[in-house]
C-alpha positions as CSV (number, residue, x, y, z in Angstrom):
1,M,117.3,119.5,59.3
2,N,114.8,116.6,58.4
3,R,112.2,118.5,57.5
4,K,113.9,121.1,55.1
5,Y,115.2,118.0,53.8
6,V,111.7,116.5,53.0
7,T,110.4,120.2,51.8
8,R,113.0,120.2,49.3
9,D,113.4,116.5,48.2
10,S,109.3,116.8,47.4
11,L,109.3,120.3,45.5
12,F,112.3,118.6,43.3
13,K,110.2,115.1,42.8
14,T,107.1,117.3,41.9
15,S,109.2,119.7,39.3
16,A,110.7,116.7,37.9
17,K,107.7,114.9,37.1
18,E,105.7,118.4,36.0
19,Y,109.1,118.7,33.6
20,I,108.9,114.9,32.5
21,E,105.3,114.3,31.4
22,Q,105.1,118.2,30.4
23,K,107.7,117.4,27.5
24,G,106.8,113.6,27.0
25,L,110.1,112.3,27.2
26,D,109.5,108.9,25.6
27,N,112.7,105.9,26.5
28,E,115.0,107.0,24.4
29,Q,115.1,110.6,26.0
30,L,114.6,109.1,29.4
31,D,117.9,107.2,28.2
32,R,119.6,110.4,28.1
33,F,118.5,111.7,31.2
34,E,119.6,108.6,33.4
35,N,122.9,109.3,31.9
36,L,123.4,112.7,33.0
37,L,122.1,111.2,36.4
38,G,124.9,108.8,36.1
39,G,123.1,105.8,36.1
40,Y,121.1,105.9,39.4
41,T,118.0,104.9,37.3
42,E,120.0,102.1,35.4
43,E,118.0,98.7,35.8
44,A,116.9,95.4,34.2
45,R,114.1,95.7,32.0
46,P,112.0,92.1,32.1
47,K,109.1,91.8,29.4
48,E,106.8,94.9,29.7
49,S,104.5,96.8,28.0
50,N,105.7,100.6,26.6
51,T,103.3,102.2,28.8
52,A,104.5,100.1,31.9
53,L,108.1,100.7,31.2
54,G,107.4,104.1,30.8
55,V,106.2,104.5,34.1
56,S,108.8,102.6,36.0
57,R,111.2,104.7,34.1
58,R,109.6,107.5,35.2
59,T,109.4,106.8,38.8
60,S,112.9,105.3,38.6
61,V,114.2,108.7,37.2
62,Y,112.3,110.5,40.5
63,M,114.1,108.7,42.3
64,A,117.2,109.2,41.0
65,I,116.3,112.9,41.3
66,T,115.6,112.8,44.9
67,A,118.8,110.7,46.1
68,S,120.9,113.2,43.8
69,V,119.5,116.3,45.9
70,V,119.4,115.1,49.1
71,M,123.3,113.6,48.4
72,L,124.3,117.5,47.4
73,L,122.4,119.0,50.2
74,M,124.2,116.6,52.4
75,M,127.8,117.8,51.1
76,S,126.5,121.1,51.1
77,L,125.6,120.8,55.1
78,N,129.1,118.8,55.4
79,L,130.9,122.1,54.1
80,Y,129.5,124.4,55.9
81,L,129.7,122.8,59.3
82,Q,133.6,122.9,58.3
83,Q,133.9,126.3,57.4
84,P,134.8,128.0,60.9
85,S,132.5,131.2,61.2
86,K,133.7,134.8,60.6
87,I,133.9,135.8,64.1
88,G,135.7,132.7,65.1
89,L,138.4,133.9,62.6
90,I,138.5,137.6,64.1
91,A,138.8,135.8,67.7
92,D,141.2,134.0,66.8
93,E,143.5,136.3,64.8
94,V,142.9,139.0,67.8
95,A,144.0,136.2,70.2
96,M,147.4,135.5,68.1
97,N,148.1,139.2,68.0
98,H,147.4,139.5,71.4
99,I,149.6,136.3,72.7
100,K,153.0,138.0,69.9
101,M,152.7,141.2,71.6
102,K,155.0,142.6,68.7
103,P,157.0,146.0,69.9
104,L,154.6,149.0,69.7
105,E,155.5,151.7,67.0
106,L,154.3,154.4,68.8
107,K,154.6,155.0,72.9
108,T,152.1,156.9,73.9
109,E,149.7,157.5,77.4
110,Q,147.2,159.7,75.1
111,L,145.1,159.2,72.4
112,P,145.0,162.6,70.5
113,P,149.1,161.2,69.4
114,L,147.8,157.5,68.1
115,R,145.2,159.2,65.6
116,D,147.8,161.6,64.6
117,Y,150.0,158.3,64.1
118,F,147.8,156.1,62.2
119,T,147.4,157.8,59.0
120,Q,147.1,155.2,56.7
121,L,144.0,153.6,58.1
122,D,141.0,154.9,56.2
123,F,139.0,155.7,59.8
124,S,140.1,157.6,63.2
125,I,140.4,155.7,66.4
126,V,138.3,156.8,69.0
127,N,137.9,156.7,72.5
128,S,135.6,153.3,73.2
129,S,133.0,154.0,75.7
130,I,133.0,150.0,76.9
131,F,137.1,150.4,77.4
132,S,136.9,153.7,78.9
133,Q,135.3,152.1,81.7
134,Q,138.1,150.0,82.5
135,N,141.0,151.4,85.2
136,N,143.8,150.5,82.5
137,S,146.8,153.1,81.3
138,M,147.6,152.9,77.6
139,L,150.8,152.3,76.3
140,G,151.1,153.2,73.2
141,G,150.0,151.2,69.8
142,R,151.2,150.0,66.1
143,Y,149.6,148.7,63.1
144,C,148.3,145.6,62.9
145,S,145.1,143.7,60.6
146,I,141.6,141.9,61.2
147,Q,140.8,139.7,58.1
148,G,143.2,141.2,55.8
149,V,141.8,145.0,56.8
150,T,144.4,147.5,58.2
151,A,143.8,148.2,61.7
152,A,144.7,149.9,64.8
153,Q,146.3,148.0,68.2
154,I,146.4,149.8,71.1
155,R,147.9,148.2,74.1
156,Y,147.1,149.0,77.7
157,Q,148.2,147.5,81.1
158,T,146.2,147.2,83.8
159,A,146.6,148.2,87.8
160,A,148.1,144.4,88.3
161,G,150.2,144.9,85.3
162,K,148.4,142.7,83.1
163,K,148.6,143.7,79.1
164,V,145.3,144.5,77.4
165,T,145.1,145.2,73.7
166,L,142.2,147.0,72.0
167,Y,141.4,146.6,68.4
168,E,140.2,149.2,65.9
169,V,139.0,148.4,62.4
170,G,136.3,149.9,60.1
171,Y,133.1,147.9,60.1
172,D,131.9,145.5,57.7
173,P,129.5,143.1,58.4
174,Q,130.0,141.3,54.8
175,I,134.0,140.4,55.4
176,Y,133.1,140.4,59.7
177,G,129.6,139.1,59.9
178,V,127.1,140.7,62.6
179,L,128.3,141.9,65.6
180,P,126.5,143.2,68.5
181,D,126.2,147.4,68.5
182,V,126.8,148.9,71.8
183,D,125.5,152.0,70.8
184,K,121.9,149.7,69.9
185,G,122.2,148.8,73.8
186,E,123.7,145.4,72.9
187,K,126.2,143.5,75.2
188,P,129.5,142.7,73.8
189,L,130.1,139.4,72.6
190,Y,132.4,137.2,74.6
191,I,134.8,134.4,73.3
192,E,137.4,132.3,74.8
193,V,140.5,130.8,72.6
194,K,143.6,129.8,72.9
195,G,143.9,130.3,76.6
196,I,142.8,134.0,75.8
197,S,139.6,136.0,76.7
198,V,138.0,138.5,73.3
199,N,135.5,140.5,73.6
200,L,133.8,141.9,70.4
201,W,131.8,144.6,69.7
202,V,130.7,147.6,66.7
203,E,130.3,150.8,68.6
204,K,130.9,154.0,66.4
205,G,131.0,152.3,63.2
206,L,133.8,150.6,63.9
207,L,134.6,146.6,65.1
208,M,136.4,147.0,68.6
209,A,138.0,143.8,69.7
210,E,139.4,143.4,73.3
211,A,141.9,140.4,74.1
212,R,143.5,139.8,77.6
213,D,144.8,136.4,79.7
214,I,141.8,135.1,81.1
215,G,141.5,135.5,84.9
216,S,143.3,139.2,84.5
């Protein structure tokens, strides 16, 4: 991280120096530049020659630019770190949908009736190769949303009677971020949130999310 700051700092100082030297700013123009920077370079001016004063003030301007850039970079980094990741937001939303467990809109043990029911989707739900490996019984499905996009929630029950929810929505990496694609041999991403285990992956062009109670 420090190396990045040093590199950008050096580039900015070099650019500023070249700009000032090319423009040949006089003391009045330097005053305007200082005011633009918020007065960071304001300093007492003892009796100096015009040349010495110009060199001193140019040095102050370079330092002010450097301080401003570093401050902006630090502010940007803090804002970035405070923003939850796209994947984290998806996991939170999926976990909350699983916890709320709203009533099913269509009860069925087969995929075709659900496929016919979800007419408001801009894709057709599929049988996930990852999910089909599990010995779960389908209970039905309902509409839901993931990050504001209409999605399908398909509910299952394990042999032990525990509920499992599977979510399917059209995959857009700009909305959902980069996720593992099982069609390329990649493993689903596992996250624990709100006491729920969540698996996220991409399959057949769809974002898949599985949610269940931890340990079930």
